[in-house]
C-alpha positions, -999 to +999 in steps of 0.1 A: -295+946+340-296+911+330-327+892+333-332+869+364-332+831+351-365+814+354-373+785+368-404+760+364-414+737+391-442+711+385-448+684+415-469+652+415-474+635+443-478+638+478-471+661+501-432+652+514-427+657+474-446+693+479-423+704+510-392+689+486-409+715+458-408+743+482-370+735+498-360+737+464-377+764+456-369+783+486-327+775+476-335+788+440-347+820+457-324+827+478-295+825+449-317+852+428-338+832+404-368+839+396-397+814+397-422+811+371-461+789+367-454+791+328-434+762+313-430+788+283-415+814+301-390+793+322-356+788+311-355+756+334-381+736+340-381+709+368-401+684+372-400+665+410-418+630+397-437+603+419-434+568+409-468+556+436-483+543+411-487+539+376-507+566+360-491+594+381-461+579+368-483+581+333-489+617+339-455+621+347-437+613+314-469+628+292-458+664+311-420+658+305-431+649+266-449+682+268-416+703+277-397+677+254-418+695+224-412+728+238-376+726+234-372+725+272-342+725+293-352+699+323-343+680+354-362+650+364-363+654+404-382+629+427-389+598+428-389+585+392-351+587+391-342+576+428-362+544+418-337+534+389-366+515+370-368+535+338-331+545+329-333+538+295-368+569+291-343+587+317-310+584+303-310+620+280-324+642+311-307+656+339-316+640+367-321+652+408-319+621+434-345+625+462-315+631+489-299+656+466-323+688+470-296+705+487-274+709+448-307+720+434-288+756+429-258+736+417-276+716+390-302+744+372-268+764+368-252+731+351-283+728+329-284+763+322-251+760+307-261+726+279-247+701+301-268+665+316-254+664+349-270+632+371-272+638+407-279+606+427-271+595+461-280+570+484-269+594+512-299+605+538-300+641+545-321+656+570-341+675+548-354+703+579-340+741+576-335+742+543-351+777+526-378+773+516-410+793+496-446+786+505-472+778+480-496+786+504-485+807+524-502+800+562-495+764+555-463+745+565-452+715+553-428+696+579-412+663+562-400+640+597-384+616+581-375+596+549-383+564+539-397+535+560-394+506+579-414+483+554-402+456+527-427+455+509-416+441+470-440+454+450-438+492+469-421+515+440-415+543+467-402+517+492-371+513+464-370+555+464-369+563+496-350+535+519-354+523+548-364+548+575-343+576+581-357+603+611-350+636+609-340+649+647-364+660+666-350+696+677-348+705+639-389+695+630-391+719+660-370+748+650-386+747+616-421+748+631-412+778+650-394+802+622-431+791+603-451+802+636-428+834+628-438+836+602-476+840+607-480+801+598-513+787+609-516+751+596-492+726+603-488+693+582-469+666+595-455+644+566-435+613+559-440+584+539-447+566+577-454+593+601-463+564+625-430+548+621-411+581+625-382+578+660-378+539+657-340+547+642-342+576+673-355+558+704-386+578+702-421+581+689-444+603+674-464+611+701-435+626+721-427+647+690-467+653+687-461+665+721-432+685+715-454+706+687-491+714+704-462+723+729-458+756+705-472+791+719-492+801+687-529+800+671-527+765+643-534+738+638-510+702+632-525+679+599-508+644+606-506+622+566-502+592+563-498+564+583-492+526+582-516+502+601-492+482+613-471+512+635-504+528+642-513+499+663-481+497+681-489+532+695-524+536+692-535+541+725-513+573+727-521+583+695-562+584+703-551+603+737-533+630+714-557+633+687-581+651+720-554+679+718-578+708+709-546+712+677-543+683+661 
């Protein structure tokens, strides 16, 4: 019997990146790959990168250097390749863009064969409902959107993530239900700006949270980062929903 190919995934950055890594891990396990916490044992290493701050970028590049010294086959995923600011540093590596995580198995196969593909797209896809491997079996990290409504010229994350793309509420609820069936006790609502959720779908965060809180089960909801400008637009309703015992 042949040994399973071992994959190491190193994640930098926010809970949205953690969710992407869990989805890639789920896809790879479903395709009969084995995950390992040790890059030394891995046949292929995936670095899910973050570009929100310069110190984090430096950590990412230090980790890539460590993998290079170990002669590992490397895939750079996440915000770093998507933002397009470090093409020279990444030109000798395989890259997997933010909106291509559903192709994790495909790129691993190519890299294992010695190729260096670059799978980058600006076509956004809904990221809920993918197979996943939870790092913490009691926590369901649920991405509700990608991008934001801002246009800050200094923001590399805005450059990588682009304009707001809210995911359908029914798919979000379906993923949460699956998590509850698996016994999770905490739900992390994540995106670049939770307060902007639904602006592009004629709905909002409050409507989504009401649907989440209406689900049966003993669980808590943790709401991630929000932009102050968009919080103000829903502030009264947000304060009210925060009184719910599940939030």
